[in-house]
C-alpha positions in Angstrom: 77.4 18.4 29.7 73.7 18.3 30.4 71.0 20.8 29.8 71.7 24.1 28.1 74.9 24.5 26.1 77.6 27.0 27.3 80.3 27.7 24.7 83.9 27.0 26.0 85.6 27.7 22.6 88.2 30.5 22.4 87.3 33.5 20.2 89.6 32.1 17.5 87.8 28.8 17.5 84.4 30.5 17.4 85.6 32.3 14.2 86.9 29.0 12.8 83.5 27.4 13.4 81.9 30.2 11.4 84.4 29.9 8.6 84.7 26.2 8.4 81.5 24.6 9.5 78.9 27.4 9.0 78.2 27.8 12.7 76.3 31.0 13.5 76.3 31.6 17.2 73.0 33.7 16.9 71.3 30.8 15.1 72.8 28.0 17.2 69.9 27.6 19.7 67.3 27.6 16.9 69.2 24.9 15.0 69.5 22.8 18.1 65.7 23.2 18.8 64.9 22.3 15.2 66.8 19.0 15.5 65.4 18.3 19.0 61.8 18.8 17.7 62.5 16.4 14.8 63.9 13.8 17.2 60.8 14.0 19.3 58.7 13.1 16.2 60.8 10.0 15.4 58.9 7.1 16.9 61.8 4.7 16.5 64.7 6.8 18.0 65.3 7.2 21.7 68.1 9.9 21.5 69.9 12.1 24.0 68.1 15.4 23.8 70.5 17.7 25.5 71.9 20.7 23.6 75.5 19.6 23.6 74.8 16.1 22.0 72.7 17.7 19.3 75.3 20.4 18.7 78.0 17.9 18.2 76.0 16.3 15.4 75.3 19.7 13.9 79.0 20.5 13.9 79.8 17.1 12.4 77.5 17.9 9.5 78.5 21.5 9.0 75.1 22.6 10.2 73.2 21.0 7.4 69.9 20.1 9.1 69.1 17.3 6.7 72.5 15.7 7.1 72.4 16.0 10.8 69.1 14.1 10.9 70.5 11.4 8.7 73.6 11.1 10.9 71.7 11.0 14.1 69.5 8.2 12.7 72.5 6.4 11.5 74.4 6.8 14.8 71.6 5.3 16.9 70.9 2.6 14.3 74.5 1.5 14.2 74.8 1.5 18.0 71.7 -0.7 18.2 72.9 -3.1 15.5 76.3 -3.4 17.3 75.4 -4.6 20.9 78.8 -6.3 21.1 80.4 -2.8 21.1 77.7 -0.7 22.9 76.1 -2.9 25.6 77.4 -3.1 29.1 80.3 -0.7 28.6 81.5 -1.0 32.2 85.0 0.3 32.9 85.0 -1.7 36.1 84.1 -5.0 34.5 87.1 -7.3 35.2 87.8 -8.2 31.6 87.2 -4.7 30.3 89.4 -3.3 33.0 92.3 -5.6 32.0 91.9 -4.4 28.4 91.8 -0.7 29.4 94.9 -1.3 31.6 96.9 -2.2 28.4 96.5 1.4 27.1 95.9 0.4 23.5 94.1 3.7 22.7 95.3 6.9 24.4 94.1 10.4 23.6 97.3 12.5 24.2 97.3 15.7 26.3 96.9 19.0 24.5 96.4 19.5 20.7 98.5 19.4 17.6 99.4 22.7 15.7 96.1 22.5 13.8 94.2 22.3 17.1 93.4 18.6 16.8 93.4 16.0 19.5 96.0 13.2 18.8 94.7 9.7 19.4 97.6 7.4 20.0 96.8 3.8 19.2 99.2 0.9 19.9 97.7 -1.9 17.8 100.4 -4.5 18.4 100.5 -4.5 22.2 97.6 -6.8 23.0 97.4 -10.6 22.7 94.8 -11.6 20.1 94.4 -14.9 21.9 93.4 -13.1 25.1 91.4 -10.1 23.8 88.8 -10.4 21.0 88.5 -7.7 18.4 85.0 -6.9 19.6 86.2 -6.3 23.1 89.0 -4.1 21.8 86.6 -2.0 19.7 84.2 -1.7 22.7 87.0 -0.4 24.9 87.9 2.1 22.2 84.3 3.3 21.8 84.2 4.0 25.6 87.3 6.2 25.4 86.1 7.9 22.2 82.6 8.7 23.6 83.9 10.2 26.8 86.5 12.2 24.9 83.9 13.6 22.5 81.6 14.4 25.4 84.2 16.2 27.4 86.3 18.0 24.8 84.5 20.7 23.0 87.4 21.6 20.7 87.4 18.1 19.3 83.8 18.6 18.1 85.0 21.4 15.9 88.6 20.5 14.9 88.5 16.7 14.8 91.1 14.1 15.5 94.6 13.2 14.3 95.1 9.5 14.7 98.6 8.0 15.2 98.8 4.2 15.0 102.0 2.5 16.3 102.1 -0.9 14.6 105.1 -2.2 16.5 104.5 -5.9 17.4 101.6 -6.3 14.9 101.5 -9.9 13.7 99.4 -11.9 11.3 97.4 -13.2 14.4 96.3 -9.5 14.9 95.6 -9.2 11.2 93.4 -12.3 11.1 91.4 -11.1 14.1 90.5 -7.9 12.3 88.1 -9.4 9.7 86.5 -7.7 6.7 83.3 -7.6 8.7 84.9 -5.7 11.5 86.5 -3.3 9.0 83.2 -2.6 7.2 81.2 -2.2 10.4 83.7 0.2 12.1 84.1 2.3 8.9 80.3 2.6 8.5 80.1 3.6 12.2 82.9 6.1 12.2 82.3 7.6 8.7 78.5 7.6 8.7 77.4 7.4 12.3 79.9 9.4 14.4 79.8 13.2 14.3 83.6 13.6 14.0 86.1 12.5 11.4 89.7 11.7 11.7 91.5 14.6 9.9 94.8 12.6 9.8 95.7 8.9 9.9 99.3 8.3 10.6 101.0 4.9 10.9 104.5 4.2 12.2 106.6 0.9 12.6 104.5 -0.8 10.0 105.4 -4.5 9.6 104.3 -6.8 6.8 101.1 -7.8 8.6 100.0 -4.1 8.5 99.4 -4.2 4.7 96.9 -7.1 5.1 94.8 -5.2 7.7 95.2 -1.8 6.1 94.2 -2.9 2.6 90.9 -4.3 3.9 90.3 -1.1 5.9 91.2 1.1 3.0 88.7 -0.7 0.7 85.9 0.8 2.9 87.3 4.3 3.2 85.8 7.2 1.5 88.1 9.0 -1.0 88.4 12.0 1.3 89.6 9.7 4.1 92.1 8.0 1.9 93.8 11.3 1.1 94.4 11.8 4.9 96.5 8.7 5.3 100.3 9.0 6.0 102.3 5.8 6.3 105.7 6.7 7.8 107.2 3.2 8.4 110.2 3.8 10.8 110.8 7.4 9.6 110.1 9.4 12.7 111.1 12.7 11.1 108.3 12.2 8.6 105.9 11.6 11.5 107.0 14.7 13.3 105.7 16.8 10.4 102.2 15.5 11.2 102.5 15.1 14.9 105.1 17.2 16.7 107.6 15.2 18.7 106.9 17.0 22.0 103.3 15.8 21.9 104.4 12.2 22.1 104.7 10.3 25.4 108.2 10.2 27.0 108.7 6.6 25.8 108.3 7.7 22.2 110.8 10.6 22.4 108.3 13.2 23.5 107.7 15.3 26.6 104.0 14.8 27.0 103.8 12.5 30.1 104.5 8.8 30.3 102.2 6.2 28.8 101.3 5.1 32.4 100.3 8.7 33.4 98.1 9.1 30.2 96.5 5.7 30.7 95.7 6.4 34.3 94.2 9.7 33.4 91.8 8.0 31.0 91.0 5.2 33.5 90.0 7.9 36.0 87.9 9.7 33.4 86.1 6.4 32.5 85.5 5.6 36.2 84.1 9.1 36.7 81.7 8.6 33.7 80.8 5.0 34.5 77.1 5.7 35.1 76.9 7.8 31.9 78.5 4.9 29.9 76.2 2.3 31.3 73.1 4.4 30.9 74.1 5.2 27.3 72.9 1.9 26.0 69.3 2.9 26.4 69.7 5.5 23.7 69.0 3.4 20.6 66.5 2.6 17.9 63.5 0.3 17.9 63.2 -1.0 14.4 59.7 -2.2 14.9 58.6 1.4 15.3 60.6 2.8 12.3 58.3 4.3 9.7 58.8 2.4 6.5 61.2 -0.6 6.2 63.3 -1.6 9.2 67.1 -1.3 8.8 69.1 -4.5 9.1 72.8 -5.4 9.7 73.0 -7.1 6.3 71.8 -3.8 4.7 74.2 -1.6 6.6 77.2 -3.8 7.1 76.9 -6.5 4.4 80.2 -6.9 2.7 79.5 -9.2 -0.3 79.0 -6.3 -2.8 82.2 -4.5 -1.7 84.3 -7.6 -2.0 83.0 -8.5 -5.5 84.0 -5.0 -6.5 87.5 -5.5 -5.0 88.2 -8.7 -7.0 87.5 -6.9 -10.3 90.1 -4.2 -9.4 
């Protein structure tokens, strides 16, 4: 969506935006302009300036102008400090294509009863000897960014994540280091303008606890409260994600995994230029007023782990 923003939300969702995130349609353009003007005066940030990108951040911060500025700075800073996830995001690169073909992360069609997009993740289906954690996170970031750019409802209502841990082994657990956990949680909680509103896990083997406990240590309290671990209890899952929303292979009626995967491959191909061009939107720490931000400062984990040992 380039240029001027045109609202695609239903009247019900426009009302929800007023009630839940303080969005006032009459003030929307002025708020966007305020943030755009602020971005123009940040010598270190080269940001996307279109209405829609700025609006997504305003929504993610409930229209607090100060929080929106902090989040935008954080988003572009994290992106720049994580080139292994944000440089050369080419859906037609041979290795990246092979990873995307696995269908590890699939946004499902439609929305759950609360209006959220369900992000179906199959964490145990890739071979950790063939695919690095950085490559996997990069492929996920491509799908997430295209989803958020193309789905306006998600900018308001958020995401309900469903992780199927079938096949998860200790090799997968070891690949997901505390450093990956910290970095991805900082990026998703502090950088991205959307939050998971639900985290559901099914088919959780022993290896799951290892990974999840690391992940959990970097979660904010609010996020921890949104976690539901269902094990093999599918009835418990259906209370959070209705059965019919699941792919056919998982007892639902919402298309096959192959169909959903091919839809997303097609979307990524259609947005290839956008994804590749996206890496130029970043920060230049040498131009930041005051002290430059560093990876150690944002993603350093020593402090957190010392705190963990005491507990």
